[in-house]
N, C-alpha and C positions, 0 to 999 in steps of 0.2 A: 799784538796778535790776537787771534781767537782763542779762547780758553776751552781747554778740555776739563771736565770735572775729575773728581778724584779717583775711586775705584772704577774699573772698567765698565762700559755700559753694556756688556753682554747680558742676556736674558731680558733686556729692557723691550718694551713696545716699540716697534720700528718708528711709530709716529713721534716718540721722544729721542730715541737713540742717536738720531742724527742731528739733534738740536746743537747749536753753538752759541755761545754768548761773548761778545766783545765789551769790554768795560770802556765806557766813554770818558773822556778827560783823563786818560791813563797817564799822561805826562804829568798833570797836576797832581794826581794821587800819588805818583811816585816822587814828587817834590816833597809832598807833606810826609811821605813814608820815610823819607831819608832824614827828617828832622824828628820823627816819631809822632804820628799824627794824634792830636787830641780832639775828642768830640765832647761838647758840653752836653750835660744832662741837667734838667731842672724839674721842679715839682710840677709845673704846668706842661712840661714837654717842649723839647727844642728841636728843630730840624736840622739834619746833617749837612755839613758843608766840608768838602764837596759832596753835591748831592750823588747818590748811587743811581747810575745810568747805564744801561747796556743796550747794545744792537743784536738782535737775534736774527738767526738764519737756520735753516734746516727743519722748520716745523712744517706740518702737514697744513696748507693753506685753509682747508675746509674743516679741520677738526677744531674742537673748543679746548682751550687751555686756561688754567688759573696759574697766575704768577704770584709768588710769595717770597718774603725774606724771613730769616731768622738770625739770631746772633748768638754765637757760642763763645764760653769763656776760652781764652787761649792757653791758660794754665791755672794751677790752684793757689795763685798768690795775689796778695795785696800789695800795693806800690805806694812809694812816696818819692816825691821830686826833690833832689839834692840840688839846691840853686849854686852851691860852690862849684860843682863839677858839671852843671847842666846836664844831669843824666837821672834816669829812673832807678831806684834801688828796690829790691824786694823787701817788704816791710812785714812779713808774717804771712799766715795762711789766709787764703781768700774767705770772705764772709759767705755765708750759705747762699747758693744761687738764687738769684731773684726768679719769680714765676716765669717759665719759659713761655714766651709769646711769639706769635707769628704775625707778619703784617702782610695782609692780602693787597695786591695792587687793585686800586678801587674799579679799574675797567673790567676786572675778572667776572666772570669768564668772557673771553672773547676769541674769535676765530684766529687761527695761526696767521692768516694773510693780514690781518689787523695788527697783530703784535709785530710782524716783521716789516711793517709799513714805515714805521718811524721809531725813533728812539724811545725806548721805555724808561720813564723817569719815575723813581720813588720819592718824589718832591714832597708827599704828603706825610711820609713817615716821621714820627717823632720819638726822641729818647727822653725817657724820664728816670728819676730816682726815687719816685714815689711808689713804694711797695703796694699802696692802696689805690693806685690809679684806677679810674673806672672808664677812662676815655679810649682804651684800647691800644695805648702807646706801648712801645718796647720799654721793659723795666730793666735796667742795668744798675750794677753797683759801681759808685764812684771809685777811682784809683785801681780799677782792674781792667784788664786787656780782653778785647773782643775782636772775633772774626766774623764779619757779615758774611751770610750765606745766601744765595739766590737760588730759587727752585722752580722749575718748569713742571707743572702738573697736568697730564692729559685727562680732560673730562671724558671718562669711559662710559658710553651709553649702555652697555651689558648690565642686566638686571643684577648679576652677581659681581658687580665690579670690585668690591672690597677685596674679593679674592685674588684680584690682580694688582692691587695697590702699589705693591713693591716694583712692579713692572712699569708703571704709568708716571713716573717721575724722574727727572734728571736734575742733579744739583751742580752748582758752580761755586768756587771760592776763588777770590783774588787777593793773594797775600798782601798786595800792596794797599788794601783797603783796610787792614788791621788798625785798630786804634786804642788809646787809653781813654776811658770815660772819666770826665772830670767835671767839678762844678764851676771851675774858674780856671782858664788857661794857666799852666805852669811854665812852660817854655815861651819866652817872649818873642822868639823868632817863629813859633807857630801863629802867635797873634798878629806878627806883622804880616805873614803870608796870607792869613785869612783876610785881613783888611785889604791887602794888594789884589786879592783874586775874587773877592766875593762881591758881586754887585750890589748886594743888600747892604753892604758896609760902607756906602758911599759917604755917608755922614762922618765916619771916622776920618776918611781920607781928607775931607775939607775942613777938618778942624772943628766941625759941628759936633757938640757933645751928643746929640741925638742920633741913636744908630738908625 
C-alpha cells in the first residue's frame, strides 16, 4: 500500500501535504525483514540490497522538489549474533552515533512531474563504517540497528523561505526496511536470500567465486 508519514501533515505546505510514497519491491523487503535484514558496511562504501526505491504521487507537477534519505538508530544498543540460536542479542550500549549524514538523490532538484513519472531509485547511496569518510557516504556503526527515512522537500522560491522550512517537507518511514549494519553477513539465510534475489550476485549462483 501507500505509506503515510508519522506525525500528521497538518500545517504543511499544500504542495507537500498530499505527497504519498509507495515502497517498491515491498514483498522482497518483507521477506528480508522476516529473517532480520542485514546490510553490509565497508570502508570503501557498499550499496544497499534491496535498493531503496519509491513511487511518488501527489506532488505538484510544476514545483521543484529535493529528495533525500537519512538513517536513524532504532535504539541505544549494540548487538551480537548468537549462532547457536540464530538470533541477535543486545551486547551493551550503542557506540557514539556516527556523524549524521543525508544522501541527496542526484537528480535533485527536479519538477514534481519528473519525480512522479518513474520509480525513484536510491541506487547510488552507499553505506560505510569509516568515520573519516570523505566521499559523502552514509556512516553507520556496525552491529547497530537502523531505520532508513525518506524525505520530500519542496524548493520554496520565497526569499524568506527558511522561515517556512518546517512546512516544506514530508517524511516517510517504512518499518520493513529496518536493518542491522554488519561488516559480514551473520545469518546464513540472509546470505542465501541476497544471492538468490540480487542480480549482481549472479557469480555466486553459478559457483563462480568472483562476485
